[in-house]
C-alpha positions as CSV (number, residue, x, y, z in Angstrom):
1,M,1.2,-19.9,-53.0
2,L,4.4,-22.0,-52.8
3,D,5.8,-20.0,-55.7
4,K,5.2,-16.7,-53.9
5,I,6.9,-18.1,-50.8
6,Q,9.9,-19.2,-52.7
7,E,10.2,-15.8,-54.5
8,F,9.9,-14.0,-51.2
9,L,12.7,-16.1,-49.6
10,K,14.9,-15.5,-52.7
11,S,14.2,-11.8,-52.5
12,L,15.4,-11.7,-48.9
13,G,18.7,-13.1,-49.9
14,R,19.1,-10.7,-52.8
15,E,18.2,-7.7,-50.6
16,K,21.0,-8.5,-48.1
17,H,23.7,-7.3,-50.6
18,C,25.6,-4.7,-48.6
19,F,28.6,-2.7,-49.9
20,D,31.4,-1.8,-47.5
21,P,32.6,1.7,-48.3
22,M,35.9,1.0,-46.6
23,T,36.9,-1.0,-49.6
24,V,37.0,2.3,-51.7
25,G,40.0,3.5,-49.8
26,D,38.8,7.1,-49.6
27,P,37.7,8.8,-46.4
28,L,34.9,10.6,-48.1
29,A,33.3,7.3,-49.0
30,L,32.6,6.8,-45.3
31,K,30.9,10.1,-45.0
32,T,28.6,9.9,-48.0
33,A,25.4,7.9,-48.1
34,W,25.2,4.5,-49.9
35,T,21.4,4.3,-49.9
36,P,19.5,5.1,-53.1
37,A,19.5,8.8,-53.8
38,K,16.4,8.4,-55.9
39,G,13.8,5.8,-54.9
40,G,12.3,3.5,-57.6
41,G,13.7,2.9,-61.1
42,A,13.0,1.0,-64.3
43,N,13.9,-2.6,-65.0
44,F,15.3,-1.6,-68.4
45,R,17.9,0.8,-69.8
46,T,16.3,4.3,-69.8
47,H,19.4,6.4,-70.8
48,R,22.5,6.0,-72.8
49,L,25.7,8.1,-72.7
50,I,26.6,10.0,-75.8
51,Q,29.7,12.1,-76.6
52,I,28.4,15.2,-78.3
53,S,31.8,16.8,-78.7
54,P,35.3,16.4,-77.3
55,E,34.3,18.6,-74.4
56,R,30.7,17.5,-73.8
57,M,28.9,14.3,-72.9
58,E,25.2,13.8,-72.4
59,F,22.9,11.1,-71.2
60,R,20.0,10.8,-73.7
61,S,16.7,9.0,-73.2
62,S,16.8,5.5,-74.8
63,M,14.3,4.4,-77.5
64,A,12.7,2.0,-75.1
65,S,12.1,4.7,-72.6
66,K,10.5,7.0,-75.2
67,L,8.3,4.2,-76.5
68,F,7.2,3.4,-72.9
69,C,6.1,7.0,-72.4
70,L,4.5,7.3,-75.9
71,I,2.4,4.3,-75.3
72,F,0.6,6.0,-72.4
73,L,0.4,9.3,-74.3
74,C,-1.0,7.7,-77.5
75,I,-3.5,5.5,-75.7
76,G,-4.8,8.6,-73.9
77,L,-5.0,10.7,-77.0
78,A,-6.7,7.9,-79.0
79,V,-9.4,7.5,-76.4
80,M,-10.0,11.2,-76.2
81,I,-10.4,11.4,-80.0
82,L,-12.0,8.1,-81.0
83,V,-14.7,7.9,-78.3
84,P,-16.3,11.3,-79.0
85,V,-16.1,10.6,-82.8
86,S,-17.7,7.2,-82.3
87,M,-20.5,8.6,-80.2
88,Y,-21.0,11.5,-82.6
89,N,-21.5,9.0,-85.4
90,E,-24.0,7.1,-83.3
91,G,-25.8,10.3,-82.4
92,R,-25.2,9.8,-78.7
93,I,-22.6,12.5,-78.0
94,G,-23.4,14.9,-75.2
95,V,-22.5,16.1,-71.7
96,N,-23.1,12.7,-70.1
97,A,-21.1,9.9,-68.4
98,D,-20.8,7.9,-71.6
99,T,-18.9,10.7,-73.2
100,L,-17.1,12.3,-70.2
101,V,-15.8,9.3,-68.4
102,P,-13.8,7.8,-71.3
103,C,-12.4,11.3,-72.1
104,I,-11.3,11.9,-68.5
105,I,-9.6,8.5,-68.4
106,G,-7.9,9.3,-71.8
107,L,-6.8,12.7,-70.4
108,V,-5.3,11.0,-67.4
109,F,-3.3,8.5,-69.6
110,A,-2.2,11.3,-71.9
111,A,-1.1,13.5,-68.9
112,I,0.9,10.6,-67.4
113,G,2.5,9.8,-70.7
114,G,3.3,13.5,-71.5
115,T,4.8,14.1,-68.0
116,M,6.9,11.0,-68.2
117,L,8.2,11.9,-71.6
118,Y,9.0,15.5,-70.5
119,F,11.1,14.3,-67.5
120,S,12.7,11.3,-69.2
121,T,14.0,13.4,-72.1
122,R,15.5,16.2,-70.0
123,P,19.1,16.9,-70.9
124,V,21.7,15.4,-68.5
125,V,24.9,17.3,-69.5
126,F,28.6,17.2,-68.6
127,D,30.3,20.2,-70.2
128,R,34.0,20.6,-69.7
129,R,34.2,23.8,-71.7
130,S,31.8,25.6,-69.4
131,G,32.7,23.5,-66.3
132,H,29.1,22.7,-65.6
133,F,26.9,19.6,-64.9
134,W,23.2,20.0,-65.1
135,K,20.1,18.0,-65.4
136,G,17.1,19.8,-67.0
137,W,16.0,22.2,-69.7
138,Q,17.6,25.3,-68.3
139,D,21.2,26.0,-69.5
140,P,23.3,27.3,-66.5
141,E,25.4,29.4,-68.9
142,R,22.3,31.5,-69.6
143,M,21.6,32.1,-65.9
144,L,22.9,34.6,-63.5
145,N,22.7,32.2,-60.6
146,P,22.8,28.6,-61.8
147,E,23.3,27.4,-58.2
148,T,19.5,27.8,-57.8
149,L,19.0,24.8,-60.2
150,K,18.0,21.6,-58.4
151,C,20.3,19.3,-60.2
152,Y,23.4,21.3,-60.9
153,T,27.1,21.5,-59.9
154,K,30.4,22.8,-61.1
155,L,32.5,20.0,-62.5
156,D,35.4,20.9,-60.1
157,Q,33.1,20.1,-57.2
158,I,32.7,16.5,-58.2
159,H,34.8,14.2,-56.1
160,A,33.7,10.8,-57.5
161,L,31.1,8.8,-59.3
162,Q,29.0,6.4,-57.3
163,L,27.3,3.2,-58.5
164,I,24.7,1.6,-56.2
165,S,21.9,-0.9,-56.6
166,E,18.3,-0.9,-55.2
167,Y,16.1,-4.0,-55.0
168,I,12.5,-3.0,-56.0
169,R,9.7,-5.4,-55.0
170,G,6.5,-5.0,-57.1
171,N,3.1,-6.7,-56.9
172,K,3.9,-9.0,-59.9
173,S,7.7,-8.9,-60.2
174,S,10.8,-7.7,-58.4
175,Y,14.0,-6.5,-59.9
176,Y,17.2,-4.5,-59.3
177,S,17.5,-0.9,-60.5
178,Y,20.9,0.8,-60.5
179,E,21.9,4.3,-59.8
180,L,24.7,6.5,-61.0
181,N,25.3,9.4,-58.6
182,L,27.8,12.3,-58.3
183,V,29.6,12.5,-55.0
184,L,30.5,16.1,-54.3
185,R,33.4,17.4,-52.2
186,D,31.2,17.8,-49.1
187,G,29.9,14.3,-49.4
188,S,26.5,15.2,-50.8
189,R,25.1,13.5,-53.9
190,I,23.3,14.3,-57.1
191,N,21.5,11.5,-58.9
192,V,22.5,11.4,-62.6
193,V,20.5,8.4,-64.0
194,D,19.0,5.2,-62.7
195,H,17.8,2.1,-64.7
196,G,17.9,-1.6,-64.9
197,D,20.9,-2.4,-67.1
198,A,23.9,-2.9,-64.7
199,A,26.4,-3.7,-67.4
200,K,25.6,-0.7,-69.5
201,L,25.6,1.6,-66.5
202,R,29.0,0.4,-65.4
203,E,30.3,0.9,-68.9
204,D,28.9,4.5,-69.0
205,A,30.3,5.2,-65.6
206,Q,33.8,4.1,-66.7
207,T,33.6,6.3,-69.8
208,L,32.4,9.2,-67.7
209,S,35.1,8.6,-65.2
210,K,37.8,9.0,-67.8
211,F,36.1,12.0,-69.3
212,L,35.9,13.8,-65.9
213,G,39.2,12.4,-64.5
214,K,37.3,11.2,-61.4
215,P,37.1,7.8,-59.8
216,A,34.1,5.5,-60.1
217,W,33.1,3.9,-56.8
218,D,31.3,0.7,-57.7
219,G,28.9,-0.3,-54.9
220,M,26.6,-2.4,-57.1
């Protein structure tokens, strides 16, 4: 009990971190939000920035992120395959709870893992040749109206990059997750990535800042 109280008191101090946007020296920084653009986040590095060509950079899913998703997927598939096989060998397979319940649980795990893998491996692209940023499987160059995409903007609409932190309290552990967002000319934001490695995210933000020729506002 004492340990939990101490952890709670420590967390109160950590959560009081408050960034003053006036220190940026840009009027738009006072108009844009400095709260998380995307709630939640991992406590490890989920994405890494890669230069695909002189005119294109992408955030790619990290190996740790892929393994995390694959664990759920593989556990689910293993249960769905091994349980029926085992029951068949024992002569107990049939439309009954002993067969269906494990298969349903396995299906849930597989669905969760597959969904996480699908979204975590989505392309996150900055393309100077085409002048587009997008996040997802649809290439805006192949669309008549790319503005309909949820996570899309033209590069010339990007005013700055924004780095912010979010303190996440869980049942067993609490940690900081960090966001990299795009601040557009109208003050609106688009989330790029969020994960738990502050040093690497700062490094990626500086690299991206030079690539785009846009300032990086560090509110972490």
